[in-house]
N, C-alpha and C positions, 0 to 999 in steps of 0.2 A: 286446815289440815295439811301439814307439810311432811314431805318424805325426803329425809336427808340421805338419799341413796346415792352411792357413788356412780357418777356418769363417766362414760368414756367416749371420746370422739371416734367417729367411723372414718378411718383412712385406709387407703390401699397402697401397699408397698409394691413397687414395680416400676416399669418404664412405659411411658406413652410416647407416641411420635407426634401428637398434635395437641399442643396447648394453645388455648385461645384466650384473648381478652373477653370480657363480658360482652362488649360491643360486637365483636366478631361472632361470638356464640349466638347472639340475637339474630344477626344476619343469616347464619347457617340455619337457624330454626324457623326462618321465614318471616321475621317480624318487620322487615323493611316495608311490608305492605299493611302493617297494623296501624290503625288510626283511632284515637279516642279524644272526643271533644269535651268530655265531662270535667276532666282535671280534678277529680275528687280523690282525696287522700284516703288510703285504706290502712288501718292499723294492723300490724302483723306481730303477734306474740312470739317472742324468741326465747326458747328455753335451751340453755347451752351447757357445754362441758363444765362439770363441777360448779354450776351456777355462776359462770363467768360471762362477761359482756364485752362488746366491741370497744375499742379504744381509738380515738383519733379520727372518727368518721364525722360526717356532716351533722353537727349538733342540732340543727334545725329540723332534722328528720329522725332523730334518735332520742328516746327517753329511757334512762336507766332507772329502774324502780328498786331501791333498797338493795343493790348489789354493789359491793365495793371492789371486787376483783375483776381484772381484765385478762384477756388471753388472746394469743395470736390466732388460734383456730376460730375463736368467736369473731375476731375482727375480720378474718377472711370470709367467713360466712355472711357477716353483716355487709361487707363490701359487695358481695354478689347480690344480696337482697336489694340493696339500694340501687345498684347499677342496672339491674335487670328490669326495673320499672320506675319511672319518675313519680309514681303514685304511692310507692311504698313508704310507710312510716313505721319504724321499729319501736316496739315496747319490749325491752329486755328485762327479764325478771327471774326470780327463782322458780324452780319446778314446784308447782303447787296446784293441785287439782280443785282447790276451793276458789280459785280466782274467777271473778265474774267479768268476762271480757266486754260486756255491754256498757260497763261504767267508765271505760277509758276514752280519751279523746286524743287523736282521731279514734273513732270507734274501731274495735278489733273485730275483723271478719275472718281472719285466717291466722294460722300459726305455722312455724317452721321448727323442726326438731332434727338436728344433725348430730345425733348421739345414739348410743344404745344403753340400756339399763340392765343391771344385774337383776335377775329374777330368782336366783337360787339362794336359799338361806345360808349356803356354805361358801358364799363369796365367789363362786364361779358362774359364768353366764350359762343359763339354761337355754340352749339354742333351739330345742325341739318342741317346747311346750308353750301354748298360749298361757301367758302368765298374768300376774296381778296388775302389772303396768299396762298391758294391753287392755285389760278390763277397764282400768281407770280412764284410758283415752276413749274407748268405745262409749262409755257412760258419759264422759265429758262432751263428746260430739252430740250424743243424743239429747243432753240437757241444754247445751248452749248453741247448738246448730252452727258450730264453727268448722270451717274447712281446714283440716289438719293435714300437713304434708310431713312425712317422716322418712328419714334415710333408711333404706332397706338393708344396707350393709354391703360388704365386698368379699371377694374370694381371697381370703388370707390363708392359703394352704400351708400347712406346717405349723401354724400358730395353735390350732385346735385339732384334736384327733380326727374329726370328720371333715376338716378343711372348711369349716363354716359354710355348709351347703345351704343353710336356711336363713331366711330373713330374721334379724334379731328383734328383740322387744325394744320399744313398743311398736315396731313396724308390723307385727302380726295382728294388730287390731284391725277388725273388719271395717270400721267406719272411717278410717283414715285413708289417705292416698299415699301408699308406699312408693318411693322413688328409687330407681336403680340408676346405674351409670354404665357407659359402654366405652370401649377403646377401639379405635380404627386399626390399631397395630395387628390385631388378631382377627381380621376380616369381620369386624363388627360384633364379635361375640360379646355379649353382655358381661361386664366384670362385676355384676351384681349377683349375690346369692339369691336363690329363688325358693319358693315353697314355704309351706307352714305344715310340717308333718303331723302335728297334733290335731289339726282340723282338716287337712287336705286342701285348704284354701290356696289359690294361686296368688303368689306375691313375688315381686312388686307389681303394681298395676301399670306402671309406665317407666320408660327409660329416657334419659337425657344425657347430653354432653356433660362430662364430669371432670374435664381436664382444663385447668385455668391457670393463666399467668396473672400475677398481681402487680400493682404499681411499683412495689419494691424489688421486683425481679423474681420473686419466689414463684415456684411452679408446684402446684398441688393437684391431686386427682382423688376421686372417690365419690361415693354417694353423699358424703358430707357436703359436697359442692354442687352436685347435680340437683340436690333437693332445694336449696334456696333459689337456684335458677328457675326451677319449675314453679316454686311458690310465688315468685314475683312476676316472671315473664308470662306465665299462663294464669295462675290463680289471681294475683293482684290486678293485672290488666283487665281480666274479665269481671272481677268484682267491682272495679271502678267504673267500668263502662255500662254494665247491666245490673240493675238493682234486683233482677229476678234471681241472681245467684246468691244474694246475701241471705244468710240464715237458711240456705238450701244446699248443704254440703253434698247431699245425695245427687242433686241436679248437676252441680259442678263436677262431681266425679264422673257422672255419665257423659258429660260433655267432653272431659279430658280423655275418656276411654274411646271416643270417636276420633280423636286426633292422632292416636298412635295405634298401630295394629296390635291386636291381642288375640291369643296369648303371645307373650314374648318368646321368640324362638332363638335358636343357637346362632342364626346368621344376623342377629341384631334387629330383626323386625320387632317393632314395638316402640322404636324411637319416636318421641313426641315431636311434631312439627305443627306450626301454625297453619291451619287449613282453611282460613277464611271463615266467613260467618253465614254460609248458606245452610242453615239448619233450622229444624223445628224443635221447640222445647215444650214440655208439659210436666207438671208436678202435682203431687197430692200431699196434703198435710191433714189427715182426717182419721177418724176411727176406722178400723178394719171392716166395719159393717158396710162401708162404701162399695165393697165388692158385690157385683150383681149376682144374685142367687147365692151369695156367700162364697163365690168362686172366682170371678174374673172382673177386670176392668178393660175398657176398650178405647182406642183412639183410631181415627181413620185419616189417611193422607193419600194424596195423588202421587203416584210414582211413574216415571217416564221409562219406557222400554229402552234398553241398551245403555242405561245409566248405571253407575255404581253407587250404592248407598251403604252407610254403616249405621247401625241402630244399637243403642245401649240403654239399659235400664240399670238403676242402682237404688238401693234402699238401706235404711239404717236398721241395725239389730241391737239387741240388748246385751250389754257386756256381762252382766251378772249371770245370765243364762249361758252365754258362751264360756265363761270361766267354769261353770259347774258341769256342763254337758259336752264341751269342746265341739260345739256345732251351733248353727244359727237357730234362733227361735222363730224366724220367718224365712221361708224359702219360696221364691217366686220363679216362674218359668215364662219365657217370652215366645209367642206364636204369631206368625204372620199369615193371614188369609186373604184370598181374593175370591169373591163370590162364594164364600163358605168352603172353598177348597184350600187345604193347608199347603202352603208353599215353603215356609221355613220354620224351624223351631230351635230354641236354645234350651239346653238341659244341664246347665252348670250346677251340680248338686251341692257344692261346698263353698260357693262364693256368694256374696251379697250383691252381685251384679250379673248381667247377661250382655253379651256382645254378639251381634250377627252382621254378616256382610250379605247384601242383597243385590242380585243382578236380574231385575225384572225382564221377562221376555215379552210382556204385554203391558202397554200403558193402561192406567186405570186407578180406581180407588182400592187401596189395600187397607185391611183392618189389622191393627196391632193389638193383640190380646195378651194381657198380663194375667196369668193364672196363679192363684194361691195354691201352692203344692203342700205347704205345711205352715201352720201357725200355732205357736204355743205361747199363750199369754204369760208374761212373767211380771216385770215391774212396770211395763209400759205397753199399752195396747194401741198406740197411735201409729198410723201408717205414714212414713216419710219416704216418698218414692219420687224418682225423677226419670223422665224418658227424653232421649234426644235422638232425632233422625237426621243424619247428615248426608247431604248430596256431595259426593267426593269428586265430582267432575268440575 
C-alpha cells in the first residue's frame, strides 16, 4: 500500500549563532562518556523528502531500496545519522506503511522522518488536526514495535497564518518520539512548534541541538537535523547496547523522557543530554487483564533521601481510535507511595506518557503504581507499557 503524498522538508529560516559539527554536538550532549562494547549494527529506516535518498555517503552503511532520486536535504540528514553513531545502518526507501522492517538486514529497529506530510485534501497542510498520516504511524508502531523519531517542525512565522504553532503531521502521532530543536541565540527558547490542538497532547517530547555545519561548508538548522541526531545518538546507541529496547518503543520513549526535562519550557528546558545509565527499567507486553483488580500495576524500588530522581512511563495507543475520537483509547496515571502514603502523582490527561521528578525526604522502599484511568478496546487490547526510574545524581 503506497501513498504518493507530497512530502516537504522541515527547515527553519533565520540565523543561529552556534553551528556544530556532529562530533562537537555529541560532545555537547555528553557522549564523551558513552561506551558500547557490543558493536552491533542497527538498521534505521529513512523516509525522506519526495522519496529521495542520500548520495555520496559511505556505501558500506547505506542501502537504497528502489529509489532513484537523490537530494541534498536527504544527504545532510543521512550524514547526521551516520556520524551520530557508528552503529547506524541506513535503509532508505519510499514512504510505504506496508513495509515489514523485520525482514531487512541489518534488521530495522528504528526509523527517522525529517519531513512533514500534507493531510488536507485541498493541498494545504492541516496543522491543527490529528490526521491520517499520524494514524498510519501510530498503527505502524503498534504493529511492528519500531522506535520512530519524527521532526516536530519549526516556527516559520509569516509562512502560515497561525505562524505554525503546532507540530506538523506525522509528528502528532502518539506512539512516535517527536523531536524539536533549539537555538542558543534567543536564550535557549525552543525553535520548535509545540502542541497538538486537536488532542491537547504535548509535543514534541524532546529537544536537541539542530544547527549543524556539514563537510562541504554548508550550515543548516531545524528539526530536520535535530531529529537524525537524536535518532542515532540516543536511539541507535541504546538499541545497539541494550536488547531490552528492541521492539519496545514505549520503553525507549520512557527512557528518553528521563534524559530531558519535561515539559519543554520557554527557557529551553527539555534539551536532551546523555545522563549515564544509572536507571531501572521495566516493561509489560500482555493483555490488559494483567492489571490487579482490573485497576493497577505496581513496581517497588529503594530510593535514597536527598537524591533526585526522574520517573517516566510510556505506552502505545491505537491509531484508529485516535483518528476517530481525537483522544487515546488507553489512559494511565502514575502514583508513588511510601508505606501506603501518597507522595507524588502524575495526571497528564492527554498524553500517552507520564513524567515525575522525585525528591525523597526519607530513604526506603517506594511503590510505583500505574493505574488504568480509561481503557476502550478498539483493534488491539494488548498493553505495551514501559517504566524507567532514573537516579539523576
